[in-house]
N, C-alpha and C positions, 0 to 999 in steps of 0.2 A: 504493500500500500504506500502511496506517496504522501509525504508531509507537505512538500512545496511543489506547485506546478506553475511554471513561468511560461507564458504563451505570447510569443511575438512582441516582446517588450522593446520599446524605444524610449530613450530618455535624452532630451536636449536641454542644454543650458545656453540660451540665446541661439547663436548659430552653430554652436558646437554640439556634435552628437557624441554623448558619453557612452551610450549603449545603442546597438543597432540590431534590431530584429532578433533578440535573444530568446531562445526557448530552452527550458531545462526542466527536468523532473528530479526531485530529491526524494529518495526512497527511505522508508523507515529502517533503522538499525545500521546506518552507514556512517562512516567517517570520510568526509569528502574534502580534498584539498582544492581550494580556489586559488589558482596560481597564474600570475602575470606580472609584467613589469609595472613600474610607477605610471599612473595615468591610463592603465589598460581598461579600467571600469570596475575593478573589484569592489572598492568601497561604495561606489554608486549602487551596484547590485545589492550589496549588503544593506544599505540604507533603504532601498526599495522593499526588501523583504521585511525589514523592521518597521515599515510604515513611517519612516522619517523623510522620505521623498515620495512623490507621486509620479507614476510613469506618464510620458507624453502620449504613448499609445500602448496597446496590449493589455494583458491581464495577469495578475498574480493571485494565486489561491493558496491559502494556508489551511490544510485539512478541509479543502473544499469551500472555504470562505475567503472573502476579500480581506486584506490586511486592515486591522482596526483594534478595538479594545480587546476582543476575544483572542485574536492572534497574538497580541502582546503578552497575554497570560500564558501562552504556550511556548514562547520563545525567550531564551536567556541569552542576552546580547552582551558581548564584551567589546566595546569600541577600542579603536587604536589609541586614542588619547584618554587619559584618566579623567573620570568625572567625580572622583572622591573629594570630600571636604577635608582639607589638610588639618583643620582644627580638631577634627574628631579623634577620639580614641578608638582602638579596634573594637572594644566592647560596645561603643556607641554605634559603630557601623553595623555590627551584628543586630542591634536593636532596630536600626532603620530597615534593614533587609527583612527582618522578621515581621515588622509592621506593614511593609510595603508589598511583599510578595507572599501570598498564601501558601505557595509551594516551597518556601524556603525551609531547608532542613538545618536548623541551628546546631544540632549535635554533630552532623557531618562537617559543618564549617569549623567548629571548635576542634575536632579531631585533626583536620587538615592544617589548621593554624599551628597546632602543637607540633605536627610533623615538620613544619618549617621553623620551629622554635621562635614563633612570634608571640610576644607578650600582649595579652589582652588590654593592658593598661597603657601601652605606649600610644603616643599620638602619631598620626600619619606624617606630620611635618618633620618629625625627627628621623624619618626613614629614607633609605636610598630609593631611587627610581625602580630598581629591580624588585625590592621588597614590596613596594606599593603595587607593582604589577602582579606579584604573587598573590597578594591579598585580594585584589580585584578579581583575579581568576578564580580564587577559592570561593568568593561570594557568588559568582556566576555559576560555577559547577556544583554549588550546594543547593541550587534550585532543582526541583523535580520537573523539568521541562520536557517538551516534546522535541524541541530543536534548540541546539546550542550554536550560536553564531559567534565565532571568535576571530576578531580582526587583529592580526599580529600578536598572538598571546605570549610569545616568548622573545619578542624583539629586544627588550631591554634587560633580559635575564642573563646572568653569567652562564657560560657553557657548562660548567659543572652541575648546575641546577636544572638544566633543560630536560635531561632524561627523567628526573624525578617529577618534573612538572607534567611531562607527557604521560607518565604512568598515572599521575593524579587525574589527568583527563580521561584516560582509558578506564580507570577503575571507579569513576564517580559520575558517570552519566546514566540516565535511566534506561532500563531495558526497553528496547523498541524505539528509543529516541535516536536522533541523528545529530551529527556535529559537522558544521561547515567551517573550515579553517582557512583563513587567508594569511599567507606568510611568504617572506622571501627566503626563509631558512629551510629550504626544501630538504636538504640532506639530513637535517635534524628530525623532521617530522615524517618522512616518507614511510618509515617502518610501521606507522599506525594507520596509514591511509587505506581505505577500501577502494575509493574511486578518486579520479583526478579530473579537474576541469581546467583547461588552458584557455585563458582569455587574452585577447590582443586587440588594441584599438577599438574597444567596445563590442567585439564580436567573439563568440565562443568558437574556438577553432578545434577543440578536442574535448570529448567527455566520454570517459571509458573506465573500465576497471584498472586499478593500479597494477595488478598482477599481469593482466593482459597487455598493458602498455610495455611493461618490462620484458615480457616473453617475446613480443613481436619485434622489439628493438634490440634485445640483448644488452640493455644498459639500464642503469638506475634512472629513476624519475628525475633526479637532479641533473644527470648528464643529458638526458633528453631535453629538459627545459633549457639548459645552457646552449645546446645546439640550435634549438628552435628560435630562441630569442637572442642568441649570440652574446651571452653574458660573460 
């Protein structure tokens, strides 16, 4: 069963076409990598799914319904830039998420915070960028959502912590849910991917199984991406 259906979506900003006739289906129980260079349309697509932008043409359905209040209750979204209030303590952030999201699992969040040795009484403004990103990811992954949309979830995290964070993602999303991950760090995340979407200049140029892509090309996803986009 599909969680997201995207049908012939176009998105324009003035005269610029950010997305061009994009059609995609995101199935239940999948981890999907949304991969492309800067300006390819990844974040625009993510914002459309999260009802933060409206398409110029086409249709998006979340569990068969148009994006809105109901769909936002099904989607846990991690934006590329932090939205956390630096003056808050970690315990205050937990209170906020518990009040704001009915599907928030506080016990899960506390266990994950302990795993990263994060003190509940510390204020966010005293923390490094990487630690804040860990906390924000923990908050998102502690929701019992149908779809997790993660925009650059490990971009500011030190390499030593990335495997632990990826394992946190793998072990803490709901059965039957899906995860859409946008990232430049393909070599770090490709081991967890079920499907891969390549997007370039606002168009989807590839959408297939990660294993099938590797089998057909005899190379890693990272190597294929670098050849495709000449990185």
